[in-house]
C-alpha positions in Angstrom: 148.6 116.9 155.8 147.0 114.5 153.5 146.9 115.2 149.8 147.3 114.1 146.4 151.1 114.8 145.0 149.2 117.4 142.6 148.0 119.3 145.5 151.1 119.2 147.4 153.1 120.6 144.3 150.5 123.2 143.9 151.0 124.3 147.5 154.8 124.0 147.5 155.1 126.2 144.6 152.1 128.7 144.8 150.7 127.9 141.6 147.4 126.9 140.0 146.4 123.7 138.0 146.6 125.8 135.0 150.5 126.3 135.7 151.4 122.7 135.9 151.8 120.1 133.1 153.5 116.6 132.4 151.9 114.9 135.4 151.3 111.1 135.3 147.8 109.9 136.0 148.7 108.9 139.4 149.5 112.4 140.6 145.7 113.1 141.2 144.4 109.8 142.7 146.8 108.3 145.8 146.4 110.3 149.0 150.0 110.8 150.5 150.3 111.9 154.3 153.0 114.4 155.3 153.8 114.6 158.9 156.7 117.2 159.7 157.6 119.4 162.7 159.9 122.4 162.2 162.5 123.3 164.7 161.2 126.9 164.9 158.5 129.0 163.7 158.7 129.3 159.9 156.7 131.6 157.7 154.6 130.5 154.9 157.3 131.2 152.4 159.7 129.2 154.2 157.2 126.4 154.7 156.7 126.2 150.9 160.6 125.9 150.2 160.6 122.9 152.9 157.9 121.3 151.1 159.7 121.6 147.9 162.6 119.9 149.3 160.6 117.1 150.8 158.9 116.5 147.4 162.5 116.5 145.6 163.8 114.1 148.1 160.9 111.7 148.6 159.4 111.7 145.0 162.7 112.6 143.0 160.4 115.5 141.7 162.1 117.8 139.3 160.2 120.7 137.5 161.2 122.7 134.5 160.1 126.4 135.3 159.4 128.8 132.3 157.5 131.8 131.6 154.3 131.5 129.5 151.5 133.9 128.2 148.6 132.2 129.7 144.9 132.7 129.5 143.5 133.8 132.9 140.4 135.4 134.6 141.2 138.4 136.3 139.2 139.0 139.4 138.1 142.7 139.5 135.6 145.2 141.3 132.6 145.8 139.5 131.3 149.4 138.9 129.6 150.3 142.1 132.2 148.8 144.4 132.1 145.6 146.4 128.7 144.5 147.9 130.2 143.0 151.2 131.3 144.6 154.4 134.6 144.3 156.5 134.6 142.2 159.4 134.9 143.6 162.9 138.2 142.8 164.7 137.7 139.1 165.9 134.4 138.6 164.0 134.2 135.6 161.7 131.8 135.4 158.5 128.7 133.4 159.5 128.5 129.9 157.9 125.6 129.5 155.5 123.4 126.6 154.9 123.3 125.7 151.1 119.6 125.4 149.8 118.5 122.6 147.7 120.5 122.8 144.4 122.6 125.5 145.5 125.9 125.8 147.5 126.7 128.5 150.0 130.2 129.5 150.9 131.8 132.0 153.1 135.0 133.8 152.8 136.8 135.9 155.2 139.1 137.7 152.7 139.7 138.0 148.9 142.7 135.6 149.3 140.4 132.9 150.7 138.1 133.4 147.7 141.1 133.2 145.2 142.2 130.1 147.0 138.7 128.6 146.2 138.8 129.6 142.8 142.5 128.2 142.2 142.7 125.7 144.7 141.7 122.5 143.4 138.3 122.2 144.9 135.0 122.4 143.3 134.9 125.9 142.7 138.3 126.0 140.8 138.1 127.5 137.3 139.5 126.1 134.0 142.1 128.6 134.2 144.1 130.5 136.7 142.5 133.5 138.5 144.4 136.6 139.3 143.6 139.3 141.9 142.9 142.7 140.7 140.8 143.7 143.3 143.2 145.5 145.5 141.2 144.3 148.4 143.4 143.2 151.4 141.1 143.6 154.3 138.9 140.8 156.3 135.4 140.9 155.0 132.1 139.0 155.3 131.8 137.5 151.7 128.9 135.3 151.3 128.2 133.6 147.8 125.3 131.2 147.1 125.3 129.8 143.6 123.7 126.8 141.8 125.2 123.6 141.5 124.9 120.9 138.8 125.8 117.3 138.9 127.3 116.0 135.5 129.3 113.1 134.2 132.0 113.1 131.8 132.6 110.5 128.9 134.5 108.4 131.3 131.2 108.4 133.5 133.3 110.4 136.3 131.0 112.7 138.3 131.8 116.4 137.9 130.2 119.5 139.4 129.4 122.6 137.4 128.3 126.1 138.8 126.6 127.5 135.5 125.9 130.9 137.3 128.9 131.6 139.1 130.0 134.5 137.2 126.7 136.2 137.2 126.2 135.5 140.9 129.6 136.8 142.0 128.9 139.9 140.2 125.2 140.3 141.5 125.9 139.3 145.2 129.6 140.3 145.5 130.1 143.2 143.3 133.2 141.4 141.7 133.7 140.4 138.0 135.9 137.9 136.3 137.4 139.2 133.1 139.2 137.2 130.4 142.7 138.3 130.0 146.3 136.9 129.1 149.1 137.1 131.6 152.8 136.2 131.6 153.1 133.7 134.5 155.5 131.0 135.5 154.7 127.7 134.1 156.1 124.4 135.5 156.6 121.1 133.8 157.3 117.8 135.2 160.6 116.3 134.1 161.1 113.4 136.5 159.1 111.9 139.3 159.2 108.5 141.0 156.3 107.3 143.3 157.9 106.6 146.8 158.3 103.3 148.3 156.6 102.5 151.2 158.2 103.6 154.7 
């Protein structure tokens, strides 16, 4: 598993980027590789706990947890219901080819869509997204939306999806509603870059 320390923390604590602060700049730049083998099968929750222990040991990571009233997007089903169908047993959603100037994504569940909206990739929103759809099955979720390349004040390339909210409602029957929710929030109190093995 190769990623930034920022992404490892997000994964270990099951949070979004909007629930973490106090990170030094290097959290999001170097890539680290974690190679670990469990002595027995482990659940996702157990794997998260083991990753937390590894981060504390290898990076001397200490986080302070508090509850904060955070601005969020609530993902809800629009009037008329979802516009995608359940997958048949053993069926996978087809991969869509992206037309010029657009991006096409396939998801097999609302959880997978939530991971894309919260997970640090290009579709990640500027605030946490919470799931209020109550849709727990396997689905054929196909989303196509416009993509724009932009640069920030430091001449760094960023991507934007100007019609994402509209396209989600029009194509999927899902809407993102502004709200505030009390959520766990983590502040980095101490961390140290690891020495080479």
